[in-house]
MMTF fields as JSON, N, C-alpha, C and O atoms, coordinates in Angstrom:
{
  "mmtfVersion": "1.0.0",
  "mmtfProducer": "UNKNOWN",
  "numBonds": 399,
  "numAtoms": 400,
  "numGroups": 100,
  "numChains": 1,
  "numModels": 1,
  "chainsPerModel": [1],
  "groupsPerChain": [100],
  "chainIdList": ["A"],
  "bondAtomList": [4, 2, 8, 6, 12, 10, 16, 14, 20, 18, 24, 22, 28, 26, 32, 30, 36, 34, 40, 38, 44, 42, 48, 46, 52, 50, 56, 54, 60, 58, 64, 62, 68, 66, 72, 70, 76, 74, 80, 78, 84, 82, 88, 86, 92, 90, 96, 94, 100, 98, 104, 102, 108, 106, 112, 110, 116, 114, 120, 118, 124, 122, 128, 126, 132, 130, 136, 134, 140, 138, 144, 142, 148, 146, 152, 150, 156, 154, 160, 158, 164, 162, 168, 166, 172, 170, 176, 174, 180, 178, 184, 182, 188, 186, 192, 190, 196, 194, 200, 198, 204, 202, 208, 206, 212, 210, 216, 214, 220, 218, 224, 222, 228, 226, 232, 230, 236, 234, 240, 238, 244, 242, 248, 246, 252, 250, 256, 254, 260, 258, 264, 262, 268, 266, 272, 270, 276, 274, 280, 278, 284, 282, 288, 286, 292, 290, 296, 294, 300, 298, 304, 302, 308, 306, 312, 310, 316, 314, 320, 318, 324, 322, 328, 326, 332, 330, 336, 334, 340, 338, 344, 342, 348, 346, 352, 350, 356, 354, 360, 358, 364, 362, 368, 366, 372, 370, 376, 374, 380, 378, 384, 382, 388, 386, 392, 390, 396, 394],
  "bondOrderList": [1, 1, 1, 1, 1, 1, 1, 1, 1, 1, 1, 1, 1, 1, 1, 1, 1, 1, 1, 1, 1, 1, 1, 1, 1, 1, 1, 1, 1, 1, 1, 1, 1, 1, 1, 1, 1, 1, 1, 1, 1, 1, 1, 1, 1, 1, 1, 1, 1, 1, 1, 1, 1, 1, 1, 1, 1, 1, 1, 1, 1, 1, 1, 1, 1, 1, 1, 1, 1, 1, 1, 1, 1, 1, 1, 1, 1, 1, 1, 1, 1, 1, 1, 1, 1, 1, 1, 1, 1, 1, 1, 1, 1, 1, 1, 1, 1, 1, 1],
  "groupList": [{"groupName": "MET", "atomNameList": ["N", "CA", "C", "O"], "elementList": ["N", "C", "C", "O"], "formalChargeList": [0, 0, 0, 0], "bondAtomList": [1, 0, 2, 1, 3, 2], "bondOrderList": [1, 1, 2], "singleLetterCode": "M", "chemCompType": "L-PEPTIDE LINKING"}, {"groupName": "LYS", "atomNameList": ["N", "CA", "C", "O"], "elementList": ["N", "C", "C", "O"], "formalChargeList": [0, 0, 0, 0], "bondAtomList": [1, 0, 2, 1, 3, 2], "bondOrderList": [1, 1, 2], "singleLetterCode": "K", "chemCompType": "L-PEPTIDE LINKING"}, {"groupName": "PRO", "atomNameList": ["N", "CA", "C", "O"], "elementList": ["N", "C", "C", "O"], "formalChargeList": [0, 0, 0, 0], "bondAtomList": [1, 0, 2, 1, 3, 2], "bondOrderList": [1, 1, 2], "singleLetterCode": "P", "chemCompType": "L-PEPTIDE LINKING"}, {"groupName": "THR", "atomNameList": ["N", "CA", "C", "O"], "elementList": ["N", "C", "C", "O"], "formalChargeList": [0, 0, 0, 0], "bondAtomList": [1, 0, 2, 1, 3, 2], "bondOrderList": [1, 1, 2], "singleLetterCode": "T", "chemCompType": "L-PEPTIDE LINKING"}, {"groupName": "ARG", "atomNameList": ["N", "CA", "C", "O"], "elementList": ["N", "C", "C", "O"], "formalChargeList": [0, 0, 0, 0], "bondAtomList": [1, 0, 2, 1, 3, 2], "bondOrderList": [1, 1, 2], "singleLetterCode": "R", "chemCompType": "L-PEPTIDE LINKING"}, {"groupName": "ALA", "atomNameList": ["N", "CA", "C", "O"], "elementList": ["N", "C", "C", "O"], "formalChargeList": [0, 0, 0, 0], "bondAtomList": [1, 0, 2, 1, 3, 2], "bondOrderList": [1, 1, 2], "singleLetterCode": "A", "chemCompType": "L-PEPTIDE LINKING"}, {"groupName": "GLY", "atomNameList": ["N", "CA", "C", "O"], "elementList": ["N", "C", "C", "O"], "formalChargeList": [0, 0, 0, 0], "bondAtomList": [1, 0, 2, 1, 3, 2], "bondOrderList": [1, 1, 2], "singleLetterCode": "G", "chemCompType": "PEPTIDE LINKING"}, {"groupName": "GLU", "atomNameList": ["N", "CA", "C", "O"], "elementList": ["N", "C", "C", "O"], "formalChargeList": [0, 0, 0, 0], "bondAtomList": [1, 0, 2, 1, 3, 2], "bondOrderList": [1, 1, 2], "singleLetterCode": "E", "chemCompType": "L-PEPTIDE LINKING"}, {"groupName": "ASN", "atomNameList": ["N", "CA", "C", "O"], "elementList": ["N", "C", "C", "O"], "formalChargeList": [0, 0, 0, 0], "bondAtomList": [1, 0, 2, 1, 3, 2], "bondOrderList": [1, 1, 2], "singleLetterCode": "N", "chemCompType": "L-PEPTIDE LINKING"}, {"groupName": "ILE", "atomNameList": ["N", "CA", "C", "O"], "elementList": ["N", "C", "C", "O"], "formalChargeList": [0, 0, 0, 0], "bondAtomList": [1, 0, 2, 1, 3, 2], "bondOrderList": [1, 1, 2], "singleLetterCode": "I", "chemCompType": "L-PEPTIDE LINKING"}, {"groupName": "SER", "atomNameList": ["N", "CA", "C", "O"], "elementList": ["N", "C", "C", "O"], "formalChargeList": [0, 0, 0, 0], "bondAtomList": [1, 0, 2, 1, 3, 2], "bondOrderList": [1, 1, 2], "singleLetterCode": "S", "chemCompType": "L-PEPTIDE LINKING"}, {"groupName": "VAL", "atomNameList": ["N", "CA", "C", "O"], "elementList": ["N", "C", "C", "O"], "formalChargeList": [0, 0, 0, 0], "bondAtomList": [1, 0, 2, 1, 3, 2], "bondOrderList": [1, 1, 2], "singleLetterCode": "V", "chemCompType": "L-PEPTIDE LINKING"}, {"groupName": "ASP", "atomNameList": ["N", "CA", "C", "O"], "elementList": ["N", "C", "C", "O"], "formalChargeList": [0, 0, 0, 0], "bondAtomList": [1, 0, 2, 1, 3, 2], "bondOrderList": [1, 1, 2], "singleLetterCode": "D", "chemCompType": "L-PEPTIDE LINKING"}, {"groupName": "LEU", "atomNameList": ["N", "CA", "C", "O"], "elementList": ["N", "C", "C", "O"], "formalChargeList": [0, 0, 0, 0], "bondAtomList": [1, 0, 2, 1, 3, 2], "bondOrderList": [1, 1, 2], "singleLetterCode": "L", "chemCompType": "L-PEPTIDE LINKING"}, {"groupName": "TYR", "atomNameList": ["N", "CA", "C", "O"], "elementList": ["N", "C", "C", "O"], "formalChargeList": [0, 0, 0, 0], "bondAtomList": [1, 0, 2, 1, 3, 2], "bondOrderList": [1, 1, 2], "singleLetterCode": "Y", "chemCompType": "L-PEPTIDE LINKING"}, {"groupName": "HIS", "atomNameList": ["N", "CA", "C", "O"], "elementList": ["N", "C", "C", "O"], "formalChargeList": [0, 0, 0, 0], "bondAtomList": [1, 0, 2, 1, 3, 2], "bondOrderList": [1, 1, 2], "singleLetterCode": "H", "chemCompType": "L-PEPTIDE LINKING"}, {"groupName": "GLN", "atomNameList": ["N", "CA", "C", "O"], "elementList": ["N", "C", "C", "O"], "formalChargeList": [0, 0, 0, 0], "bondAtomList": [1, 0, 2, 1, 3, 2], "bondOrderList": [1, 1, 2], "singleLetterCode": "Q", "chemCompType": "L-PEPTIDE LINKING"}, {"groupName": "PHE", "atomNameList": ["N", "CA", "C", "O"], "elementList": ["N", "C", "C", "O"], "formalChargeList": [0, 0, 0, 0], "bondAtomList": [1, 0, 2, 1, 3, 2], "bondOrderList": [1, 1, 2], "singleLetterCode": "F", "chemCompType": "L-PEPTIDE LINKING"}],
  "groupTypeList": [0, 1, 2, 3, 4, 5, 6, 3, 3, 7, 8, 9, 10, 11, 10, 0, 2, 3, 12, 13, 11, 5, 7, 9, 4, 10, 4, 5, 6, 4, 4, 6, 11, 10, 10, 14, 9, 3, 7, 5, 11, 4, 15, 16, 13, 5, 0, 12, 6, 13, 5, 7, 9, 11, 5, 16, 15, 7, 5, 7, 15, 6, 11, 13, 3, 7, 7, 7, 9, 12, 5, 5, 4, 4, 7, 13, 17, 7, 15, 5, 12, 2, 15, 7, 10, 6, 4, 12, 6, 5, 12, 2, 15, 6, 10, 6, 4, 12, 5, 5],
  "groupIdList": [1, 2, 3, 4, 5, 6, 7, 8, 9, 10, 11, 12, 13, 14, 15, 16, 17, 18, 19, 20, 21, 22, 23, 24, 25, 26, 27, 28, 29, 30, 31, 32, 33, 34, 35, 36, 37, 38, 39, 40, 41, 42, 43, 44, 45, 46, 47, 48, 49, 50, 51, 52, 53, 54, 55, 56, 57, 58, 59, 60, 61, 62, 63, 64, 65, 66, 67, 68, 69, 70, 71, 72, 73, 74, 75, 76, 77, 78, 79, 80, 81, 82, 83, 84, 85, 86, 87, 88, 89, 90, 91, 92, 93, 94, 95, 96, 97, 98, 99, 100],
  "secStructList": [7, 7, 3, 3, 3, 6, 6, 6, 3, 3, 7, 7, 7, 7, 7, 7, 7, 2, 2, 2, 2, 2, 2, 2, 2, 2, 2, 2, 6, 6, 1, 7, 2, 2, 2, 2, 2, 2, 2, 2, 2, 2, 2, 2, 2, 2, 2, 2, 2, 2, 2, 2, 2, 2, 2, 2, 2, 2, 2, 2, 2, 7, 7, 7, 7, 2, 2, 2, 2, 2, 2, 2, 2, 2, 2, 2, 7, 6, 6, 1, 7, 6, 6, 7, 7, 7, 6, 6, 1, 1, 7, 6, 6, 7, 7, 7, 4, 4, 4, 7],
  "xCoordList": [-52.306, -52.968, -51.966, -50.814, -52.561, -51.731, -51.841, -52.962, -51.118, -51.272, -51.741, -51.228, -52.856, -52.982, -52.354, -52.34, -51.837, -51.293, -49.68, -49.78, -48.721, -47.582, -47.653, -47.259, -47.952, -48.256, -49.514, -49.769, -49.939, -51.022, -52.569, -53.276, -52.887, -54.201, -53.935, -53.051, -54.613, -54.439, -56.081, -57.086, -55.857, -57.081, -57.267, -56.498, -58.614, -58.796, -60.404, -61.254, -60.818, -61.699, -62.422, -61.823, -64.034, -64.79, -65.898, -66.353, -66.505, -67.921, -68.587, -68.358, -69.328, -70.908, -72.013, -72.03, -72.977, -74.599, -75.044, -74.981, -75.734, -76.525, -76.753, -76.069, -78.163, -78.624, -78.015, -78.452, -76.877, -75.805, -75.052, -74.882, -74.619, -73.731, -75.428, -75.18, -76.145, -77.413, -77.453, -77.493, -77.461, -77.101, -75.999, -75.966, -75.22, -73.646, -74.003, -74.055, -74.342, -74.355, -75.217, -74.877, -76.204, -77.383, -76.833, -77.039, -76.272, -75.682, -73.97, -73.753, -73.246, -72.389, -72.389, -71.826, -73.111, -73.363, -72.311, -71.894, -71.739, -70.789, -68.549, -67.412, -69.227, -67.654, -67.341, -66.196, -68.407, -68.073, -67.699, -66.855, -68.135, -67.99, -67.109, -67.269, -65.961, -64.598, -64.53, -64.297, -64.692, -64.428, -65.993, -65.737, -66.792, -67.54, -67.379, -67.978, -66.579, -66.284, -65.087, -65.212, -63.877, -62.969, -63.472, -63.451, -63.767, -64.757, -64.59, -63.707, -65.959, -66.262, -65.518, -65.408, -64.561, -63.289, -62.435, -61.704, -62.49, -61.592, -62.38, -61.799, -64.142, -64.02, -64.574, -65.19, -64.298, -64.383, -62.803, -62.532, -61.983, -60.94, -60.639, -59.99, -61.15, -61.271, -62.135, -62.044, -62.866, -63.586, -63.056, -63.288, -62.233, -62.04, -60.776, -60.218, -60.182, -58.892, -59.807, -59.397, -60.585, -61.286, -62.056, -62.125, -62.417, -62.759, -61.625, -61.801, -60.445, -59.14, -58.551, -58.013, -58.911, -58.274, -59.544, -59.309, -60.862, -61.613, -61.278, -61.252, -61.092, -60.831, -59.909, -60.23, -58.486, -57.331, -57.446, -56.701, -58.811, -58.499, -59.448, -59.294, -60.379, -61.136, -60.892, -61.51, -59.578, -58.826, -57.911, -57.69, -57.634, -56.631, -57.626, -57.58, -58.234, -59.492, -60.604, -61.06, -61.378, -62.529, -63.775, -63.563, -64.769, -65.813, -65.926, -65.846, -66.115, -66.137, -68.278, -69.309, -68.043, -69.685, -69.834, -68.992, -71.373, -72.456, -71.735, -71.133, -72.069, -71.088, -69.805, -69.953, -68.979, -67.323, -67.88, -67.691, -68.75, -69.392, -69.735, -68.991, -70.89, -71.548, -69.924, -69.722, -69.275, -68.483, -67.369, -66.984, -67.048, -67.043, -67.433, -66.838, -68.708, -69.01, -69.436, -69.538, -69.678, -69.754, -68.674, -68.8, -67.052, -66.118, -65.638, -64.968, -66.314, -66.076, -66.912, -66.545, -68.16, -69.146, -70.386, -71.545, -69.227, -69.746, -70.535, -71.621, -69.767, -71.013, -71.291, -71.09, -71.678, -73.037, -74.199, -74.394, -74.953, -76.333, -77.078, -77.159, -78.035, -78.42, -79.306, -79.095, -80.353, -80.709, -80.266, -80.751, -79.102, -78.497, -77.465, -76.253, -78.154, -77.254, -76.943, -75.874, -77.575, -77.635, -78.362, -78.028, -79.083, -79.797, -80.429, -80.679, -80.838, -81.572, -81.085, -81.665, -79.435, -78.716, -78.072, -77.028, -78.258, -77.736, -76.116, -75.807, -75.604, -74.14, -74.171, -73.68, -74.958, -75.044, -73.455, -73.336, -72.682, -71.491, -70.766, -69.66, -71.504, -71.127, -69.455, -68.524, -69.634, -68.067, -68.521, -67.59, -69.313, -69.733, -69.87, -70.137, -69.707, -69.936, -71.001, -70.731, -72.058, -73.53, -73.453, -74.527, -72.167, -72.082, -71.72, -72.09, -70.699, -69.804, -70.515, -69.901],
  "yCoordList": [-110.555, -109.915, -109.304, -108.999, -109.116, -109.346, -107.723, -107.303, -106.791, -105.514, -105.987, -106.911, -105.168, -105.689, -105.036, -105.397, -103.806, -103.405, -102.784, -102.669, -102.585, -102.259, -101.205, -100.04, -101.539, -100.876, -99.644, -98.801, -99.598, -98.955, -98.766, -97.76, -100.276, -100.522, -101.807, -102.521, -102.148, -103.556, -103.958, -103.247, -105.771, -105.528, -106.338, -106.986, -105.969, -106.441, -106.808, -106.195, -107.834, -108.123, -107.396, -107.075, -106.817, -106.302, -107.143, -107.777, -107.21, -107.846, -106.842, -106.173, -106.642, -105.608, -106.203, -106.948, -105.747, -106.158, -106.107, -105.041, -107.479, -107.58, -106.45, -105.732, -105.967, -104.844, -103.311, -102.383, -103.444, -102.224, -102.202, -101.433, -103.54, -104.077, -103.658, -102.876, -103.923, -103.822, -102.743, -102.64, -101.791, -100.153, -99.393, -98.505, -100.268, -100.067, -99.529, -98.432, -101.432, -101.63, -100.608, -100.355, -100.16, -99.657, -98.122, -97.432, -97.793, -96.289, -95.687, -94.725, -96.777, -97.383, -96.956, -95.927, -97.865, -97.504, -97.736, -98.887, -96.663, -96.83, -96.701, -96.996, -96.153, -95.874, -96.893, -96.872, -98.372, -99.165, -99.66, -99.034, -100.45, -100.366, -99.904, -99.176, -100.578, -100.192, -98.611, -97.994, -98.017, -96.63, -95.926, -94.819, -96.105, -95.866, -95.958, -95.094, -96.963, -97.334, -96.096, -95.178, -96.519, -95.704, -93.901, -93.353, -93.628, -92.184, -91.895, -91.259, -92.71, -92.881, -92.669, -91.619, -94.037, -93.975, -92.958, -92.767, -92.062, -90.902, -89.799, -89.165, -89.565, -88.659, -88.826, -87.942, -89.979, -90.04, -89.776, -89.283, -90.135, -89.938, -88.456, -87.923, -87.639, -86.525, -85.627, -84.507, -86.634, -85.819, -86.168, -85.445, -87.29, -87.562, -86.937, -86.892, -86.372, -85.511, -84.199, -83.987, -83.238, -82.355, -82.396, -81.491, -83.521, -84.114, -83.384, -82.541, -84.226, -83.907, -82.14, -81.348, -82.029, -80.107, -79.802, -79.203, -80.33, -79.466, -79.736, -78.976, -81.006, -81.475, -80.508, -79.794, -80.7, -79.997, -78.375, -77.78, -77.516, -76.318, -76.032, -74.962, -76.653, -77.053, -77.108, -76.594, -78.052, -78.607, -76.992, -76.663, -76.454, -75.315, -73.949, -72.981, -74.075, -72.747, -72.563, -71.429, -73.878, -73.933, -74.155, -73.828, -74.659, -74.872, -73.676, -72.448, -74.479, -73.431, -72.799, -73.466, -71.243, -71.2, -71.379, -71.662, -71.099, -71.253, -70.057, -70.402, -68.819, -68.005, -68.932, -69.141, -69.304, -69.733, -70.511, -70.298, -71.641, -73.159, -72.472, -72.46, -71.915, -70.765, -70.346, -71.161, -69.585, -69.034, -69.965, -69.644, -70.985, -72.609, -73.149, -73.617, -73.064, -73.937, -72.989, -73.303, -71.874, -70.91, -70.899, -70.771, -71.002, -70.837, -72.107, -71.99, -73.338, -74.749, -75.183, -75.808, -74.643, -74.926, -74.427, -74.737, -73.171, -72.109, -72.698, -72.343, -73.464, -74.428, -75.095, -75.905, -75.817, -76.907, -75.958, -74.793, -77.351, -77.04, -76.65, -77.366, -75.25, -74.66, -75.421, -75.127, -76.417, -77.426, -78.024, -78.739, -77.561, -79.192, -77.856, -77.748, -77.34, -75.916, -76.775, -76.463, -77.85, -78.471, -77.084, -76.973, -76.515, -75.214, -76.122, -75.542, -77.813, -78.234, -78.993, -79.578, -78.676, -79.245, -80.57, -80.929, -81.149, -82.205, -81.802, -80.67, -82.682, -82.192, -83.186, -84.288, -82.27, -82.628, -83.367, -84.335, -82.664, -83.473, -84.519, -84.882, -85.125, -86.148, -86.022, -86.817, -85.067, -84.515, -85.257, -85.629, -85.382, -86.363, -85.221, -85.512, -84.088, -82.846, -83.273, -83.788, -82.955, -83.791, -84.594, -85.147, -85.498, -86.823, -86.751, -87.423, -85.642, -85.313, -85.13, -84.858],
  "zCoordList": [23.182, 22.479, 21.38, 21.688, 19.852, 18.809, 18.216, 18.503, 17.559, 17.292, 15.878, 15.246, 15.454, 13.974, 12.445, 11.268, 13.288, 11.94, 13.276, 14.497, 12.623, 12.788, 14.744, 14.696, 15.624, 16.692, 16.223, 17.083, 15.466, 15.379, 15.627, 15.571, 15.966, 16.828, 17.397, 16.924, 18.348, 19.254, 19.019, 19.05, 18.709, 19.393, 20.901, 21.612, 20.987, 22.668, 22.958, 22.311, 23.955, 23.819, 24.607, 25.633, 24.471, 25.782, 25.938, 24.986, 27.403, 27.389, 27.685, 28.692, 27.013, 27.54, 26.899, 25.92, 27.624, 27.762, 26.637, 26.025, 25.934, 24.546, 24.342, 23.612, 25.203, 24.434, 24.156, 23.475, 24.938, 24.328, 23.06, 22.113, 23.499, 21.77, 20.507, 19.589, 20.55, 19.706, 19.368, 18.142, 19.923, 20.059, 19.012, 18.16, 19.611, 19.399, 18.052, 17.495, 17.634, 16.239, 15.231, 14.075, 15.789, 15.081, 14.94, 13.942, 15.826, 15.826, 14.646, 13.909, 15.04, 14.371, 12.968, 12.594, 12.093, 10.775, 9.873, 9.745, 9.124, 8.14, 8.674, 8.306, 9.551, 10.592, 11.301, 11.753, 11.714, 12.486, 13.936, 14.577, 14.308, 15.604, 16.565, 17.544, 16.007, 16.597, 16.498, 17.537, 15.481, 15.535, 16.161, 16.634, 16.227, 17.48, 18.837, 19.477, 19.616, 20.321, 20.819, 21.63, 19.945, 19.726, 20.417, 21.519, 19.408, 19.337, 20.981, 21.557, 21.621, 22.995, 23.736, 24.369, 23.842, 24.929, 25.009, 25.98, 23.728, 23.737, 24.616, 25.498, 24.222, 24.644, 26.106, 26.701, 26.573, 28.132, 28.662, 29.757, 27.824, 29.033, 28.937, 29.836, 27.716, 27.893, 29.136, 29.639, 29.265, 30.406, 31.469, 32.438, 31.658, 33.331, 33.445, 34.542, 32.265, 32.563, 32.539, 31.397, 32.742, 32.384, 34.223, 35.054, 34.274, 35.741, 37.065, 37.944, 36.628, 37.49, 37.206, 37.98, 35.888, 36.266, 37.488, 38.538, 37.113, 37.881, 39.731, 40.699, 39.569, 40.869, 41.708, 42.657, 41.013, 41.422, 41.645, 42.424, 40.611, 41.264, 42.136, 42.725, 42.401, 43.386, 44.918, 45.85, 44.867, 46.011, 46.387, 47.553, 45.631, 45.721, 45.615, 46.374, 44.849, 45.334, 45.814, 45.966, 46.208, 46.817, 45.363, 44.195, 45.802, 44.898, 43.471, 43.522, 42.384, 41.334, 41.57, 41.489, 41.87, 41.611, 40.148, 39.296, 40.039, 39.284, 37.826, 36.809, 38.236, 37.551, 36.813, 35.609, 37.252, 36.978, 35.656, 34.459, 36.448, 35.606, 34.307, 33.326, 34.374, 33.266, 32.144, 31.243, 32.218, 32.046, 31.066, 29.942, 31.699, 31.163, 30.184, 29.213, 30.51, 29.415, 28.413, 27.227, 28.846, 27.12, 26.643, 25.425, 27.099, 26.744, 25.522, 24.496, 26.156, 25.853, 24.555, 23.56, 24.898, 23.959, 23.359, 23.084, 23.284, 22.663, 21.054, 20.597, 20.602, 19.109, 19.758, 18.853, 20.729, 20.964, 20.465, 20.118, 20.668, 20.44, 21.256, 22.254, 21.223, 22.068, 22.946, 24.123, 22.768, 23.3, 24.307, 25.184, 24.014, 25.694, 26.43, 26.619, 26.589, 27.593, 28.694, 29.217, 29.273, 30.545, 31.975, 33.155, 31.408, 32.59, 33.644, 34.701, 33.57, 34.027, 35.305, 36.22, 34.906, 36.498, 35.508, 36.051, 34.641, 34.15, 32.972, 32.602, 32.74, 32.157, 30.734, 30.491, 29.971, 28.719, 27.942, 27.192, 28.369, 27.927, 28.535, 28.134, 29.718, 30.261, 31.369, 31.494, 31.8, 32.438, 33.928, 34.641, 34.202, 35.783, 36.867, 38.033, 36.513, 37.149, 38.376, 39.461, 37.932, 39.101, 39.274, 39.509, 39.344, 40.176, 41.272, 42.236, 41.205, 42.376, 43.613, 44.645]
}
């Protein structure tokens, strides 16, 4: 795989379900599919890093309490949409916390 610009980007091939590609294209708009996917991967990497931090903390100090989780959520996402507070147990930020 050759870089398209001197070390700045690299072309890769990724296989995805057709319906997912169509959804990405419909949402990507002017910024383009590559930019949309790049942002999604950056977000996932950040969430993976956060999950690693939580796992390390819990290994050393025990499971986080609901109060600790709520405090962290407020600190991290205080500017987030209040309708996505995650009070239903789902994690609106995709950290995978509920999947553990």
